C-alpha positions in Angstrom: 0.0 0.0 0.0 1.0 3.6 -0.4 3.6 4.8 2.1 2.6 8.3 3.3 6.1 8.9 4.6 7.3 9.0 1.0 4.3 10.5 -0.7 6.0 13.7 -1.5 9.4 15.4 -1.2 8.2 17.8 1.5 5.7 15.6 3.1 6.0 17.2 6.5 6.4 14.0 8.5 10.1 14.2 9.2 9.3 15.0 12.8 8.4 11.6 14.3 6.3 13.4 16.9 3.7 14.3 14.2 1.1 11.6 13.9 -0.9 10.7 10.8 -4.1 11.8 12.6 -2.9 15.4 12.6 -2.5 15.4 8.8 -5.6 13.4 7.8 -9.1 14.9 7.7 -12.0 12.7 6.8 -13.9 14.0 3.8 -16.6 11.4 3.1 -17.3 7.9 1.7 -18.6 6.3 -1.4 -20.0 2.8 -1.7 -16.6 1.1 -1.2 -14.1 3.7 -0.4 -13.3 6.3 2.3 -11.7 9.6 1.3 -9.4 11.7 3.4 -7.8 15.1 2.9 -4.0 14.6 3.4 -1.8 17.7 4.2 1.3 17.1 2.1 2.8 20.4 3.0 1.5 23.6 4.7 0.3 24.8 1.3 -0.5 21.6 -0.6 -3.1 18.8 0.0 -4.2 15.6 -1.8 -7.0 13.2 -1.4 -6.2 9.7 0.0 -8.7 7.1 -1.0 -8.8 3.8 0.9 -11.1 0.8 1.1 -13.9 1.1 3.6 -13.1 -0.9 6.7 -16.3 -2.9 6.4 -15.4 -4.1 2.8 -13.3 -7.2 2.2 -10.2 -7.2 0.1 -12.0 -8.7 -2.9 -10.6 -9.1 -6.4 -13.4 -7.1 -7.9 -12.5 -4.1 -5.6 -8.9 -4.3 -6.8 -10.3 -4.1 -10.4 -12.4 -1.0 -9.6 -9.3 0.7 -8.2 -7.3 -0.3 -11.2 -9.8 1.1 -13.7 -10.0 4.3 -11.8 -6.2 4.8 -11.6 -5.5 3.8 -15.2 -8.3 6.0 -16.6 -7.2 9.1 -14.6 -3.5 8.5 -15.3 -4.2 8.4 -19.0 -6.3 11.6 -18.8 -3.8 13.8 -16.9 -3.5 16.0 -20.1 -7.1 17.0 -19.7 -7.8 20.1 -17.5 -11.3 18.8 -17.0 -10.5 15.5 -15.4 -9.2 15.1 -11.8 -5.6 13.9 -11.5 -4.2 10.8 -9.9 -0.7 11.0 -8.2 -0.2 7.5 -6.9 -2.0 4.2 -6.7 -1.4 0.8 -5.1 -3.7 -2.0 -4.3 -6.8 -0.6 -2.6 -5.4 2.9 -2.1 -4.8 6.0 -4.2 -3.6 9.6 -3.9 -5.6 12.0 -6.0 -5.8 15.7 -6.8 -7.7 17.6 -4.1 -10.6 19.5 -5.6 -10.4 22.6 -3.4 -14.1 23.2 -3.4 -15.4 26.8 -3.2 -18.1 27.5 -0.7 -18.7 23.8 -0.1 -20.0 23.2 -3.6 -18.1 20.0 -4.1 -20.0 18.6 -7.0 -21.9 19.8 -10.1 -25.1 18.8 -8.4 -24.6 21.2 -5.5 -23.2 23.9 -7.8 -26.3 23.8 -10.0 -28.6 23.8 -7.0 -26.8 26.9 -5.8 -27.8 28.6 -9.1 -31.5 27.6 -8.8 -33.7 30.7 -9.1 -30.9 32.9 -10.3 -31.3 34.4 -13.7 -29.5 36.9 -15.9 -26.7 37.0 -18.5 -23.9 36.4 -16.0 -25.6 33.2 -14.7 -26.4 32.1 -18.3 -22.8 32.5 -19.4 -21.5 30.7 -16.3 -23.8 27.8 -17.0 -22.6 27.7 -20.6 -18.9 27.8 -19.6 -19.4 24.9 -17.2 -21.4 22.9 -19.7 -18.9 23.4 -22.5 -16.0 22.4 -20.2 -17.7 19.2 -19.2 -18.4 18.4 -22.8 -14.7 18.9 -23.7 -13.8 16.6 -20.7 -16.1 13.9 -22.1 -14.5 14.4 -25.6 -11.1 14.0 -24.0 -12.2 10.6 -22.5 -13.3 9.4 -26.0 -10.2 10.8 -27.8 -7.5 9.4 -25.6 -6.3 7.3 -28.5 -7.4 9.6 -31.3 -10.7 11.2 -32.3 -11.7 8.4 -34.8 -11.1 5.5 -32.4 -12.8 5.9 -29.0 -11.3 3.6 -26.5 -12.6 4.7 -23.1 -16.1 5.1 -21.6 -16.7 6.7 -18.2 -20.0 4.8 -17.8 -21.2 6.7 -14.8 -21.6 10.3 -15.7 -23.9 12.1 -13.3 -23.6 15.4 -11.4 -22.2 13.8 -8.3 -19.2 12.6 -10.4 -18.2 16.0 -11.6 -16.2 18.1 -9.1 -16.3 21.9 -9.2 -13.1 23.5 -8.2 -12.0 27.1 -7.8 -13.0 29.4 -10.5 -16.0 27.2 -11.3 -14.0 24.8 -13.3 -15.6 21.3 -13.6 -13.4 18.2 -13.4 -14.8 14.7 -14.2 -14.1 12.2 -11.4 -14.8 8.6 -10.3 -13.7 6.3 -13.2 -14.0 3.1 -11.1 -16.5 1.4 -13.4 -14.9 2.8 -16.6 -14.8 0.5 -19.7 -11.9 0.2 -22.1 -13.1 -0.5 -25.7 -11.7 -3.1 -28.0 -11.9 -3.3 -31.8 -12.4 -6.2 -34.2 -10.5 -7.0 -37.4 -12.8 -4.6 -39.3 -11.9 -1.7 -37.0 -15.3 -1.8 -35.5 -15.8 -1.4 -31.7 -16.7 -4.6 -29.9 -18.5 -2.6 -27.3 -19.3 -4.0 -23.8 -22.4 -5.5 -22.2 -24.6 -3.0 -20.4 -24.6 -4.1 -16.8 -26.2 -1.2 -15.0 -29.8 -0.4 -15.7 -31.1 2.3 -13.3 -32.7 4.8 -15.7 -32.0 8.1 -14.0 -28.9 9.1 -15.9 -28.6 6.4 -18.5 -29.3 5.9 -22.2 -32.2 3.9 -23.7 -29.9 1.1 -24.8 -28.7 0.6 -21.2 -31.8 0.5 -19.1 -33.7 -2.7 -20.2 -33.2 -5.2 -17.4 -34.5 -8.1 -19.5 -32.0 -7.8 -22.3 -28.2 -7.5 -22.1 -27.2 -5.2 -25.0 -23.7 -4.4 -26.2 -23.1 -0.6 -25.9 -20.3 1.8 -26.7 -19.0 5.3 -26.0 -22.4 6.8 -27.1 -23.9 6.0 -23.7 -21.6 8.7 -22.3 -22.9 11.2 -24.9 -26.5 10.5 -23.7 -25.4 11.0 -20.1 -23.7 14.2 -21.2 -27.1 15.4 -22.3 -28.4 14.8 -18.8 -25.5 16.8 -17.3 -26.4 19.6 -19.7 -30.0 19.4 -18.7 -29.1 19.6 -15.0 -26.8 22.5 -15.6 -29.3 24.4 -17.8 -32.4 23.9 -15.6 -30.8 23.1 -12.2 -33.2 20.1 -12.0 -32.7 16.4 -12.5 -33.8 15.3 -16.0 -36.0 12.5 -14.8 -37.3 14.0 -11.6 -36.8 12.8 -8.1 -35.1 9.4 -7.9 -37.7 7.5 -5.8 -37.9 3.7 -5.9 -41.6 3.7 -6.7 -40.9 5.8 -9.9 -38.2 3.4 -11.2 -40.2 1.4 -13.6 -42.2 4.4 -14.9 -39.0 6.3 -15.7 -37.4 3.2 -17.2 -40.2 2.8 -19.7 -40.0 6.5 -20.5 -36.3 6.3 -21.2 -36.7 3.0 -23.2 -39.2 4.7 -25.5 -36.5 7.3 -26.3 -38.5 10.2 -24.8 -36.3 13.2 -23.9 -36.7 14.8 -20.5 -39.3 17.6 -20.4 -37.7 21.0 -20.3 -39.4 23.4 -17.8 -41.6 26.0 -19.5 -39.3 28.9 -18.4 -36.5 27.4 -20.5 -38.4 25.8 -23.3 -39.2 28.5 -25.9 -37.0 31.4 -24.9 -35.0 33.3 -27.5 -31.9 33.8 -25.4 -28.8 32.5 -27.4 -27.5 30.5 -24.4 -30.8 28.8 -23.9 -31.0 28.0 -27.6 -27.6 26.4 -27.8 -28.3 24.3 -24.6 -31.5 23.0 -26.3 -29.7 22.2 -29.5 -26.8 20.4 -27.7 -29.3 18.4 -25.6 -31.1 17.3 -28.8 -27.8 16.1 -30.2 -27.2 14.0 -27.0 -30.7 12.7 -26.6 -30.9 11.0 -30.1 -32.4 7.6 -29.3 -30.4 5.7 -31.9 -26.8 5.6 -30.7 -25.5 5.3 -34.3 -27.1 8.6 -35.1 -26.2 10.2 -31.8 -23.6 13.0 -31.9 -20.0 12.5 -30.8 -18.9 14.2 -27.6 -16.5 16.4 -29.7 -19.4 17.7 -31.8 -21.3 18.7 -28.8 -18.2 20.3 -27.2 -17.4 22.3 -30.3 -20.9 23.6 -30.6 -20.9 24.8 -27.0 -17.3 26.2 -27.1 -18.0 28.1 -30.3 -21.1 29.7 -28.9 -19.3 30.6 -25.7 -16.5 32.3 -27.6 -19.0 34.1 -29.8 -21.0 35.5 -26.9 -17.9 36.6 -25.0 -16.6 38.4 -28.1 -19.9 40.0 -28.9 -20.4 41.5 -25.4 -23.4 39.3 -24.5 -23.5 40.3 -20.9 -23.3 44.1 -21.6 -26.0 43.8 -24.3 -28.4 42.1 -21.8 -28.0 44.8 -19.2 
């Protein structure tokens, strides 16, 4: 496992009287990992992820850690993906997302914007959305734009960290899939194994049929992230157990989430580009669904255009 004594050149543990407990702060827990803030120096911190004490050291958990570490290491070039610094067995050292105002995820960030309107808020939403789309494109383009080889497979607002400056960074790659190709240079895909409908594509959610899916599931989920950022609400409503089958059937039919009336037919250019980008993502047929790069380019181009045209000043 990772030796904290040698985790950094100035780790601050040279004085044997300083105990680990003075340098570790508990941040939270996921389904199988604990996370701690670790003070590397007086000015630098990282996140230490360890297996939860109540979990056994199972082979499948090693695999989850491996996927997370490999994916994040390969994506260190992307400014919109959290970095990994070290990994061994069931532990990892990751970049600390120094969360502003406690808004540690896209979910909380968007909720903080609920009820706020105006050009500044619109442009902020567009900037966040465009950055996330670029991050998803980076995931798909790690081996070149024409040959997607990685799928996050769990894109939702809780897996996007918001750091200082409102920059989003995609996190939690522990169920990522790595695509393979056949002799005809066609992706082999992977079997859809998670079927909850809240953030997933139509081809994923049928519990009765195991379908082979590919990187386009992340594009559909990107549409859900755009919806959440645009409206500050979950695309499929409250995630209640009694609604599960109803929502599953809605998604299976290919029905897009209903946009609230206050965002549906407005003429604001930010609203219009959000709606267009979501339509590209919500195409039911994955073969016709846009690439993440196409969505990212659309949003980034509009963001640049509005900044250059003085969108905020014109709206005042």
